[in-house]
N, C-alpha and C positions, 0 to 999 in steps of 0.2 A: 210105727215105721214111716207112715205118711208124714207125720209131724216132723220126724228127723229129716226127711227129704226136703220138706218146705223150709225148715231152718237152714239147711245146707244151701239151698238155692238163694235164700235171703242173704246169707253171709257172702256167697259168691258175687251177688249183685252189688253189695256194698263195696267189696274189694275192687270190682271192676270200675265202678264210678268214682272211687275215692281219689285217684290221681287227678281227675278232672275237677272235682270239688276242691281239692287242695290248691290246684293251679288258679282257680277262680278266686279263692279266698286270698291268695298271696298277690297275684298279679292284677286283680281288679280292686277288691275291697281293701287289701293291704296298702296298695298304692294310693287309693283315695284317702285313707286315713293318714298316710304319710304326707300327702299334698296338703291336707287340712292342717297338719301340724306345721308344715313349712309356711303356710299362709299366715300363721300366727306368730311368726318369728321375724327377726331383723336380718335374715340372711341376704347379704348383698356382696357379690364377688365370688371367686372360685372356691374359697374356703368356706365350708359349711359353718353357719352360725345359727344355732337354735335358741338364741336369747329370746325370751318371751317378749312379745310386742303387742299382745292382746288383739283387739279389733282395729288397730291403727291402720293397717294396710287396707282394710275395707273402707274405713272412714275417709282415708286419703283418696281412694279411688272415686268415691261418690262426690268428692269436692274437686276432682280433676276435670277441667274443661274438655280434655281429649276423650275421657270416658263418656261424657255427655254426648259428644259427637258419635261415639260408638253406639250408644243406646239408640239415638235417633236413627242412625243408618240401619241398625238391625231391625227396628220397627218398620221402616220404609221397605227394606228388602223383604222382610217376612210378609208384610201385607200384600205387596205386588206379586211376589212369588207364589204364595199359597193361593190367593184368590185367582190369579191367572192360571195356575196349573189345574186347579179344580174345575174352573169354567171351561177351559179348553179341553181338558180330559173328558169332561162330561159330554160336550158337543161331539167330540170324536167318537165316543162310545155310542151315542145316539145315531151318528152317521153309519157306523158299522152294524148297528142293530137292525138296519132296514133290509137286511138280506141281499145286499148288492153282490154282484159277481166280483171275484177277485178279493174277497174279504181277507183271506189269509195273507195276501201280498200287502194290503194296506195295513193290516194289523202289525205285521213285521216291520213295515216302514215307519209306522208311528212309534213303536216301542224301541226301535234301533238306537236312537240317541242315548237311551239309558245305559247302553253297553259301553258308551264312551266315557272316559274319565273326565273329571272337571278340568284338568289341565289341558287336555286336547280341545274340549269345548271352548275353553278360554282363549286358546291360540286362534281357533277358527273365528270366534266372535270378535276378537281384537281387530281382525282385518275387516270383518263385516261392519263393525261400528267405528271405523276409522273417522275421527272427528275432523281430519284435514279437509280443507276446501281448495278450490282452484285446480291447478294442474295435478295436485297430489290426491285428489278425490278418489275414493275407492269404496267398495262394499255397498251398503245401502244408500249412501249419499250419491254415489255414481248411478245406481239404479234409478233413484228418484229423479236425477238429472235427465236421464234418457227418457223417462216417462213424463217429463215436463211437470213433475210434482215437486218443484223446488221448495214449496212451503213446508214440505216434510223433512227437508234436510236440517240436521241439527248437530250439536256437539256431543251427543250421546253421553258417555260416562264422564266427560269433562264439563257437563252442564252444572253450574253452581247449585248447590243444595239438593238437587234431584238426580244427580249423576248415578247414584247407587241404584235407582229404579231401572236404569238402562241395563245394568249388569243383571238385574233380576230377569230380564227378558231372555237372556241366555240360559238361565236356570229353568225358566218355564219351558223353553224348547227341549231341554234335556229330560225333564221329569213329567211333562204332560202325557207322554206315552204310557208311563207307569200308572198314572191316574186313570187314563183311558182303560187300561187293562182291569183295574179295580172296578170301575163302573160297568164295563162290559160284562164281567163275571156277575155283578149284581143284577144287571138287566136280564141276563140269561137265567138267573135263579128265580125270577118272578114268574109265577104260573101264567101261561098264555090265556087261561080262562078269564082272568081279570080284565085283560085288554079286550077280549071278545065280548064280555058282558057290558063293558063300558061303551063299546061301539054299537051294540044292540040298543042301548039306552040313548044313543044319539050323541055321544061325546065326540068332540073333535080330537085329532091327534095331539094338539097342543094341550087340551084339557086333560087327556089321559096322562101325559107326562107331568103336568102341573099338580094334579090332584091324586094321582095313583103312584106313578113311578118315582117321582122325587121324594115323597114322604117315605116310601118303602126303601129307598136308597140311603136314608139317613145314617144307618150304621157304616155304610161305605164312606160317606162323606166325613164322618167322625174319624174313621181310620186314616183317610187321606189327610185330614187336617192335622192329626197327631204326627204322622210320618213326615209330612212336608214341613211342618212347623219346627220339629226338632232338628231337621236337616238345615233349615235356614239359620238357626241360632248358631250353628257351628261352621258356617261358611268361611272359607279361607282361601283355598287354592284357586277357585274360580276368579275371585277378585284380583289376586296376585298375578294370575296368568293374563288377565285382560289389561289391568292398569298399573300393576306393581303395588308398592306400599306407599299410598298417598293419603295424607291426613283427611281430605274431604271424603274419601271412600273407606275410611278406617272402620273396622269392626272389632269386637272384643278378642276374637281369635288372633288377628294380626297384632293387636296391642299386646296380647299375652306373649306372642313369639318374640317381638322386639324387646319387650321388657325383660324377658327371661334370658334369651340367648344373645341379644345384642347389648342390652344394658346390664346383664348379669344381676338383675334385681329379682332373685328367686322368690323372695317373700311376697312381693306384689304380683309377680307372674302366677304363683300358686293361688293367690286370692282371686285373680281373674278366672282361673280354671275352675275353682270351686263355685264361683258365681254362675259360670256357664253350666256346670253340672246341676246346680239348683234350678236354673231356668228350664233345663230339659226335664228335670224331675217334675216340675210344675205341670208339664204337659203329659208326661208318661204315666205317672202314678194314678191320677184320676181315671185315665183310660184303662189301666190294668184293673182297677177296682170295678169299673163299669163292666168290663169283659167278664170278670170272675162272677159278678153278681148276675149277669145275664145267663151265663152257663149254669149257675146254681138254680136259677128259676126254671130253666128248661129241663 
């Protein structure tokens, strides 16, 4: 009797989750497989053309100077965004971990930008980073002028070669609060006895964080690195909202959009999408394996 009830519960569970499994198989893995097939075709134009093209779309991409600019911009954006968000988030978490009054207010204040879409962030920072000088100066450049810090005034995202780094500042502002929340949770999970023992042994606050807190927070740092890294690889709306579609600020996602929907070159656009998927998988898959291995060992 008990066996029959267990079998019945198992069948009911399978029936309940089967629509979700089917939807995932069709709308995620099915579309990934379809995109991969399109990336290996000569499809160009509104009429579908699945004529086999092999790896030519991928080969042409890596010989395309524009795609070289995309890779360079992505590397710069990822480096500035990830490192900046992790460092700022960590220092904000340390600040909140000191037991100051009004912690709840500051915690909400720091994490609030995450609730804003990248489009809204882009519109705000487009004004803040207005590169115009003279009578049209506004935003940060106007603030620097009032503070007599004219040497800090610059062209921001219109700066040759490094303009993409200025856009990364807006992304840091938006996501550093999220990183702060990760680190603050990690700090609160560390037993207070460790800090007290180190203080008894004569360790300074700096030494406690350097030799105890930071090493124990390495899983949090890894999580933040993976999450922020995969977000930076897919950046699109923030750049478009701040600067539009400009070649010096081009990234693979913008190139994919223009190639697919403006140029109607679906084969090459699908190839860019598959490369983005693979680049994200390079970050995500090792992290998943590490997480599963850690859980198994525990």
